[in-house]
C-alpha positions in Angstrom: 0.0 0.0 0.0 1.4 3.4 -0.8 2.4 5.3 2.3 1.3 8.5 3.9 2.8 11.8 2.7 6.2 12.5 4.2 8.0 15.4 2.6 7.6 18.5 4.9 6.4 21.6 3.1 8.6 24.7 3.6 6.3 26.4 6.1 6.5 23.4 8.4 10.3 23.3 8.1 10.5 27.0 9.1 8.0 26.5 11.9 10.1 23.6 13.2 13.2 25.8 13.3 11.4 28.5 15.3 9.8 25.9 17.5 13.2 24.5 18.4 14.4 27.9 19.4 11.5 28.2 21.7 12.1 24.8 23.2 15.8 25.5 23.8 15.0 28.8 25.5 16.7 30.9 22.9 13.3 32.5 22.5 11.8 33.1 25.9 8.2 33.9 26.8 7.4 37.5 25.7 10.2 37.6 23.2 9.3 38.7 19.7 9.4 36.0 17.0 10.2 36.9 13.4 7.4 38.8 11.8 5.7 37.5 8.6 7.8 39.8 6.5 11.0 38.9 8.4 10.3 35.2 7.8 9.7 35.8 4.1 13.0 37.7 3.8 15.1 35.4 5.9 14.0 32.1 4.4 13.3 33.4 0.9 9.6 32.3 0.9 6.4 34.0 -0.2 4.3 36.0 2.2 1.6 33.3 2.0 4.1 30.7 3.2 5.4 32.9 6.0 1.8 33.5 7.1 1.3 29.7 7.4 4.4 29.5 9.6 2.9 32.0 12.1 -0.5 30.2 11.9 1.0 26.8 12.7 2.9 28.2 15.8 -0.2 30.0 17.0 -2.3 26.9 16.6 0.2 25.0 18.7 -0.1 27.6 21.5 3.6 28.6 21.1 3.1 32.2 20.0 0.4 34.9 20.5 -0.3 38.4 19.1 0.3 41.2 21.6 -0.8 44.8 20.9 2.3 47.0 20.5 4.7 44.0 20.4 3.6 42.0 17.4 3.9 38.2 17.7 5.6 37.0 20.8 6.3 33.6 22.5 3.4 32.7 24.7 3.6 32.3 28.4 2.3 28.7 28.0 5.5 27.8 26.0 7.6 29.0 29.0 5.7 26.9 31.5 6.2 23.9 29.2 10.0 24.3 29.5 9.9 24.9 33.2 8.2 21.6 34.1 10.1 18.7 32.4 11.4 17.3 35.7 8.0 17.4 37.3 6.5 15.6 34.3 9.2 13.0 34.3 8.6 12.3 38.0 4.8 12.2 37.6 3.9 10.6 34.3 0.9 11.9 32.4 -2.3 10.0 32.7 -2.2 6.6 31.0 1.6 6.2 31.4 1.5 4.0 34.4 3.4 0.7 34.4 1.9 -1.9 32.1 0.1 0.6 29.9 1.0 1.7 26.4 4.3 3.7 26.1 3.9 7.4 25.5 4.3 7.4 21.7 1.8 4.6 21.2 -0.7 6.5 23.5 -0.2 9.7 21.5 -0.9 7.9 18.3 -4.0 6.0 19.6 -5.4 9.2 21.0 -4.8 11.0 17.7 -6.5 8.2 15.8 -9.5 8.4 18.2 -9.8 12.2 17.7 -9.6 12.0 13.9 -12.1 9.1 13.9 -14.5 11.2 16.0 -14.2 14.6 14.5 -12.3 14.4 11.2 -8.8 15.3 10.1 -9.4 19.0 10.2 -10.2 18.9 13.9 -6.9 17.1 14.7 -4.4 19.8 15.7 -1.3 19.4 17.8 -2.9 21.8 20.4 -6.0 19.7 20.7 -4.1 16.5 20.9 -1.9 17.9 23.6 -4.9 19.0 25.6 -6.5 15.6 25.3 -3.4 14.0 26.7 -3.1 16.6 29.4 0.3 17.7 28.1 1.8 21.0 26.9 2.1 21.3 23.1 5.9 21.1 23.2 5.8 17.6 24.9 4.4 16.1 21.7 7.5 17.1 19.8 9.6 14.7 21.8 7.8 11.9 20.0 6.8 13.4 16.5 8.4 16.2 14.6 5.1 17.7 13.5 1.6 16.9 12.2 2.9 15.4 8.9 4.9 12.8 10.8 2.0 12.3 13.2 -0.3 11.5 10.3 2.2 9.1 8.8 2.6 7.2 12.0 -1.2 7.1 12.6 -1.6 5.5 9.2 1.1 3.0 9.9 -0.6 2.2 13.3 -4.0 1.5 11.9 -2.6 -0.6 9.0 -0.9 -2.7 11.7 -4.4 -3.5 13.1 -5.1 -5.6 10.0 -4.0 -9.2 9.8 -3.4 -10.6 6.3 -3.5 -14.4 6.3 -0.6 -16.5 5.2 -0.7 -17.8 2.5 -4.3 -16.5 2.0 -7.1 -18.1 0.0 -6.3 -20.1 -3.1 -6.1 -18.2 -6.4 -4.9 -14.8 -7.3 -8.4 -13.3 -7.6 -9.5 -14.4 -4.1 -6.3 -12.9 -2.7 -6.8 -9.6 -4.4 -10.4 -9.4 -3.3 -9.4 -10.1 0.2 -6.7 -7.4 0.5 -8.9 -4.8 -1.3 -11.9 -5.4 0.9 -9.7 -5.3 4.1 -8.4 -1.9 3.0 -11.8 -0.7 2.1 -13.1 -1.6 5.5 -10.1 0.1 7.1 -10.7 3.3 5.1 -14.4 3.3 6.1 -13.5 2.8 9.7 -10.9 5.6 9.6 -12.3 8.2 7.2 -9.2 10.5 7.8 -6.9 7.8 6.3 -7.5 8.0 2.5 -6.6 11.7 2.2 -3.2 11.2 3.9 -2.1 8.4 1.6 0.3 9.4 -1.2 1.2 7.4 -4.3 3.9 9.8 -5.4 5.8 10.6 -2.2 5.5 7.5 -0.1 7.0 7.3 3.3 8.6 3.9 4.1 6.7 2.7 7.1 6.5 -1.1 7.9 2.8 -1.9 8.3 1.8 -0.2 5.1 4.6 -1.9 3.1 3.4 -5.3 4.5 0.2 -4.8 2.3 2.2 -4.1 -0.8 4.5 -7.0 -0.2 1.5 -9.3 0.4 -0.2 -8.2 -2.8 2.9 -8.8 -4.8 3.1 -12.4 -3.4 -0.5 -12.9 -4.3 0.6 -12.7 -7.9 3.3 -15.3 -7.6 3.2 -18.0 -10.3 1.4 -15.9 -13.0 4.5 -15.4 -15.2 4.4 -11.7 -14.7 7.4 -9.4 -14.4 7.9 -7.8 -11.0 7.2 -4.4 -12.7 3.8 -5.6 -13.9 3.0 -7.1 -10.5 3.9 -3.8 -8.8 1.7 -1.8 -11.3 -1.2 -4.1 -10.5 -0.7 -3.7 -6.7 -0.6 0.1 -7.0 -3.6 0.2 -9.3 -5.7 -1.9 -7.0 -4.8 0.2 -4.0 -5.4 3.4 -5.9 -8.9 2.1 -6.8 -9.7 1.5 -3.1 -8.3 4.9 -2.0 -10.1 6.8 -4.7 -13.6 5.7 -3.7 -12.6 5.9 0.0 -11.7 9.6 -0.5 -15.3 10.2 -1.7 -16.5 8.6 1.5 -14.2 10.8 3.5 -15.2 13.9 1.7 -18.8 13.2 2.3 -18.2 12.7 6.0 -16.5 16.1 6.2 -19.2 17.8 4.2 -21.8 16.4 6.7 -19.7 17.8 9.6 -19.4 21.2 7.9 -23.0 21.6 6.9 -24.9 19.4 9.4 -26.7 17.9 6.4 -26.7 14.2 5.6 -26.1 13.0 2.1 -29.8 11.8 1.7 -31.0 15.1 2.9 -28.7 17.0 0.6 -29.9 14.8 -2.3 -33.5 15.8 -1.5 -32.6 19.5 -1.7 -31.3 18.8 -5.2 -34.4 16.9 -6.4 -36.1 19.8 -8.2 -33.0 20.9 -10.0 -32.2 17.3 -10.9 -35.6 16.8 -12.4 -35.5 20.1 -14.2 -32.3 19.0 -16.0 -33.5 15.4 -16.6 -36.8 16.4 -18.1 -35.2 18.9 -20.5 -34.8 16.2 -23.1 -31.0 16.6 -23.2 -30.3 13.5 -21.1 -32.8 10.8 -22.1 -30.8 7.9 -20.8 -30.2 9.5 -17.4 -33.9 10.5 -17.3 -34.8 6.8 -17.5 -33.5 6.3 -13.9 -36.2 7.0 -11.4 -34.1 6.5 -8.2 -33.4 9.8 -6.5 -31.5 8.1 -3.6 -27.9 9.1 -2.8 -25.2 7.0 -4.5 -24.2 3.8 -2.6 -20.4 3.9 -2.4 -20.2 0.3 -1.0 -22.0 -0.9 -4.1 -19.8 1.2 -6.3 -16.7 -0.3 -4.7 -17.9 -3.9 -5.2 -18.8 -3.2 -8.9 -15.5 -1.4 -9.5 -13.5 -4.2 -7.8 -15.2 -6.9 -9.9 -14.7 -5.1 -13.2 -11.1 -4.3 -12.4 -10.3 -8.0 -11.6 -12.2 -9.0 -14.8 -9.9 -6.8 -16.8 -6.8 -8.2 -15.0 -8.1 -11.7 -15.9 -8.3 -10.7 -19.5 -4.7 -9.5 -19.4 -3.6 -12.8 -18.0 -5.6 -14.6 -20.7 -4.0 -12.6 -23.4 -0.6 -13.3 -22.1 -1.2 -17.0 -21.9 -2.6 -17.0 -25.4 0.4 -15.1 -26.7 2.7 -17.6 -25.0 0.9 -20.5 -26.6 1.5 -18.9 -30.0 5.1 -18.4 -29.1 4.8 -14.6 -28.9 4.6 -13.6 -25.2 2.7 -10.3 -24.6 
């Protein structure tokens, strides 16, 4: 399975540098931090990028706007540095002996927050508050939100168990891995948007799925390159439909309107278009219900595997004629 996005955008790299200065005490509470224009000049970035730097630090509770002083290090950031010994002596809740180690607890809590309220609601500040920690404590375990999302994705993929060797036949194996990933994406709707096919991060539990899919195609007389293309195409199909599921969940949070209710609000416009005579085939459908993404997934999976079977048949026919495809 392709991994979560990993490359840090420039604004996060700059934010990490300023954050480290705050953590080290180089920038103390009340000290001014570089202004947006100063960030743009010093790091050679656009004003929009510099604005994002300040927004990230403000979201994390590390800086605040002060009248007459500009943007300064917040008092909360100072308290965070003043209490490391106390925190070490008195572990935060959930760190008692026998429970999950801090990093695992951070990731599980982040997953729970994202599951409940969506990816947009998961901020470093909110996560720290949920864990009863200062925002800077999180950076002992993850470098920022991008790494947090990567590790969250790896964690939930680790919750899946792929059987060895799996059911007999390549088709049954591909159906199994695709349906497992579909169920995972439906359970964690924040997951599909953080998966990247172009800038994958190498994290073990996600690579396990790609490796398993490649093994599912053993014995088919396919090159490793073709097998990899099939594995990526299958996973891309799952993620593409899952992104629609995730988008719908976020739209419902933003508007408070369910998909069926939204579809009802579009009924008059839809009928106006379909009775115009321009779309006679679409007009033949009488069902106004919202699309069923589970049914679309099953249909798309079946047609994809039908096509792959044709590819295998063509290759076998070509080999029989002495001209491998």
